[in-house]
C-alpha positions as CSV (number, residue, x, y, z in Angstrom):
1,M,-28.0,-79.5,27.0
2,A,-29.1,-78.2,23.7
3,M,-32.7,-77.4,23.1
4,N,-34.4,-78.3,19.9
5,F,-36.7,-75.5,19.1
6,D,-38.3,-77.3,16.3
7,L,-39.3,-80.1,18.5
8,N,-40.8,-77.8,21.2
9,F,-42.6,-75.8,18.5
10,N,-44.1,-79.0,17.1
11,K,-45.3,-80.0,20.5
12,I,-47.0,-76.7,21.0
13,R,-48.5,-76.8,17.6
14,S,-49.9,-80.3,18.2
15,I,-51.4,-79.1,21.6
16,I,-53.1,-76.1,19.9
17,R,-54.5,-78.4,17.1
18,G,-55.9,-80.8,19.7
19,E,-53.8,-83.8,18.6
20,V,-52.5,-84.5,22.1
21,N,-54.7,-86.1,24.8
22,G,-56.0,-83.4,27.2
23,S,-55.0,-80.6,25.0
24,A,-58.5,-79.3,24.7
25,R,-58.8,-79.2,28.5
26,F,-55.5,-77.4,28.7
27,L,-56.6,-74.7,26.2
28,V,-59.9,-74.2,28.1
29,V,-58.1,-73.8,31.4
30,T,-55.6,-71.4,29.8
31,F,-58.4,-69.4,28.3
32,C,-60.3,-69.2,31.6
33,A,-57.2,-68.2,33.5
34,A,-56.5,-65.4,31.0
35,A,-60.1,-64.2,31.0
36,S,-60.1,-64.2,34.9
37,W,-56.9,-62.2,34.9
38,I,-58.3,-59.6,32.5
39,A,-61.5,-59.3,34.4
40,A,-59.7,-58.9,37.7
41,S,-57.5,-56.2,36.3
42,W,-60.5,-54.4,34.8
43,F,-62.4,-54.5,38.1
44,S,-59.3,-53.3,39.9
45,D,-59.1,-50.3,37.6
46,M,-62.8,-49.6,38.0
47,S,-62.4,-49.8,41.8
48,K,-59.6,-47.3,41.7
49,N,-61.6,-44.9,39.6
50,A,-64.6,-45.2,41.8
51,S,-62.4,-44.5,44.9
52,L,-60.9,-41.4,43.3
53,S,-64.4,-40.2,42.3
54,L,-65.7,-40.8,45.8
55,T,-62.8,-38.8,47.3
56,Q,-63.6,-35.9,44.9
57,Q,-67.3,-36.0,45.7
58,E,-66.5,-35.9,49.5
59,T,-64.3,-32.8,49.0
60,R,-67.0,-31.1,47.0
61,Y,-69.6,-32.0,49.6
62,Q,-67.5,-30.5,52.4
63,T,-66.9,-27.4,50.4
64,L,-70.6,-27.1,49.7
65,S,-71.5,-27.6,53.3
66,Q,-69.1,-24.9,54.4
67,L,-70.6,-22.5,51.8
68,A,-74.1,-23.4,52.9
69,A,-73.3,-22.8,56.6
70,E,-71.7,-19.4,55.7
71,Y,-74.7,-18.4,53.6
72,K,-77.1,-19.4,56.4
73,S,-75.1,-17.2,58.8
74,L,-75.6,-14.2,56.5
75,A,-78.9,-12.4,56.6
76,S,-80.7,-13.2,53.3
77,D,-82.5,-9.9,53.2
78,P,-81.2,-6.8,54.9
79,S,-84.7,-5.5,55.4
80,D,-85.5,-8.5,57.6
81,V,-82.7,-7.7,60.1
82,N,-83.8,-6.1,63.3
83,T,-82.0,-2.8,63.3
84,N,-81.9,-2.4,67.0
85,A,-80.2,-5.8,67.5
86,V,-77.3,-5.0,65.2
87,D,-74.1,-3.8,66.8
88,V,-72.4,-1.7,64.1
89,M,-68.9,-1.7,65.7
90,T,-68.8,-5.4,66.3
91,T,-70.2,-6.2,62.9
92,F,-67.7,-3.9,61.1
93,T,-64.8,-5.4,63.1
94,R,-65.9,-9.0,62.1
95,V,-66.2,-7.9,58.4
96,S,-62.9,-6.2,58.4
97,A,-61.2,-9.3,59.9
98,Q,-63.0,-11.5,57.3
99,V,-61.7,-9.3,54.5
100,E,-58.3,-9.1,56.3
101,L,-58.0,-5.3,56.4
102,G,-55.7,-5.4,59.4
103,S,-53.8,-2.1,60.0
104,R,-55.4,-0.4,57.0
105,V,-58.4,0.5,59.2
106,T,-57.1,3.7,60.7
107,R,-60.2,4.9,62.5
108,I,-63.4,3.5,64.0
109,A,-65.5,5.9,65.9
110,P,-69.0,5.1,67.2
111,A,-71.8,7.6,67.3
112,P,-73.5,8.3,70.6
113,D,-76.7,6.6,69.6
114,G,-74.9,3.4,68.8
115,R,-76.6,2.9,65.4
116,R,-73.9,4.6,63.4
117,C,-70.2,4.5,63.1
118,T,-67.5,6.3,61.2
119,V,-64.7,4.3,59.7
120,E,-61.6,5.2,57.7
121,I,-59.7,2.6,55.7
122,N,-56.6,3.2,53.5
123,R,-55.0,1.4,50.7
124,L,-58.0,-0.6,49.5
125,Y,-58.4,-2.4,46.2
126,A,-61.7,-2.0,44.4
127,E,-62.6,-5.6,45.0
128,E,-62.0,-5.3,48.8
129,M,-64.2,-2.2,48.9
130,T,-67.0,-4.0,47.1
131,E,-66.6,-7.0,49.4
132,I,-66.9,-4.8,52.5
133,V,-70.0,-3.0,51.3
134,R,-71.6,-6.4,50.3
135,A,-70.7,-8.1,53.6
136,L,-72.0,-5.2,55.7
137,A,-75.3,-5.0,53.7
138,A,-75.8,-8.7,54.2
139,R,-75.6,-8.1,57.9
140,G,-78.1,-5.2,57.9
141,I,-75.6,-2.3,57.9
142,R,-75.7,0.3,55.1
143,V,-73.2,2.9,54.0
144,I,-75.0,6.2,54.8
145,S,-72.4,8.5,53.3
146,A,-68.9,7.9,52.0
147,E,-65.9,9.8,50.7
148,I,-63.7,7.8,48.4
149,R,-60.3,9.0,47.2
150,A,-58.3,7.3,44.5
151,L,-54.6,6.9,45.0
152,P,-52.2,6.0,42.2
153,A,-50.0,3.0,43.1
154,G,-47.9,2.0,40.1
155,E,-50.1,0.3,37.5
156,E,-53.0,-0.2,39.9
157,R,-55.2,2.2,41.8
158,L,-55.8,2.1,45.5
159,F,-58.6,3.8,47.3
160,S,-59.0,5.5,50.6
161,L,-62.5,5.3,52.2
162,Y,-64.0,7.5,54.8
163,A,-67.6,6.4,55.5
164,V,-70.5,6.7,57.9
165,I,-72.1,3.3,58.3
166,G,-75.2,2.4,60.3
167,T,-78.5,0.7,60.5
168,E,-80.6,3.6,59.3
169,A,-80.6,5.2,55.9
């Protein structure tokens, strides 16, 4: 069977011109179907974008909730902390675990009054030392005295810290 393209093209042209009975109805139905398909695909894309945005917002909310809970657990003002209730050894142990000092803490020695403690930490980066002092101060423990030694380590500089920490200045 050979197809005559001119004949088929003429039929299509007559439908578009509205010369065939029902051609106007056919064009309206075709237009409505195309418009429905475009609207459905647009709403589908919009739904996907909304779903991704919702997932991102949930992740951000969970992160913010964790940060808020951690902030609430820290004392907002070290002067508000009851100095008699702070256990210096336990607090330093928790802070050193949080900063992940591990075996770099070479000595922890409590004072007889329980309000002071001597600590020795080796191979510290400057950021870690700052984080330790900040975390201890947030929990009501101050550095009473400290001896810091700078140790060369290639391009960077490591520190060795010997400090007396406690609840009284």
